[in-house]
C-alpha positions, 0 to 999 in steps of 0.5 A: 062910728065906724059903721054910720061913717066909714064905707068901702067908697069913704075908704078908698077916697081915702086912700086916693087922697092920701097917695096924692096930698104925701108931700102936702100931708108930710109937711102939714105933720111936720109944722103942725104935727098932726099926722095927716091920717087924721087931716084926711079922715076930717077931710072925708067926713066933713065935706066928701074930701072936697065935694061938698062944700056947704051952701051959704055964704062964707063970708057973712058967716065969717062976719057974723062970727068976728062981730058975734065976740065969742072968739072975736081976734080968731075969725076977724082975722078969717073975715080979713 
């Protein structure tokens, strides 16, 4: 996994986000118990630290998930 998903650019990006978001990450960790390093790692992997935002209609996707039923309560609240 590390060989194919972690490189110098991703590490440097993570270090920048950790430094610029230290206070926010500390508050999140205190409130939810999730270490900031884990949040930043997921953020980096899933969106290249916010660089990739996707090309789909978010409202339509949430409406579909809210209607579909498996996790209706979760997604209905997110949609509203």
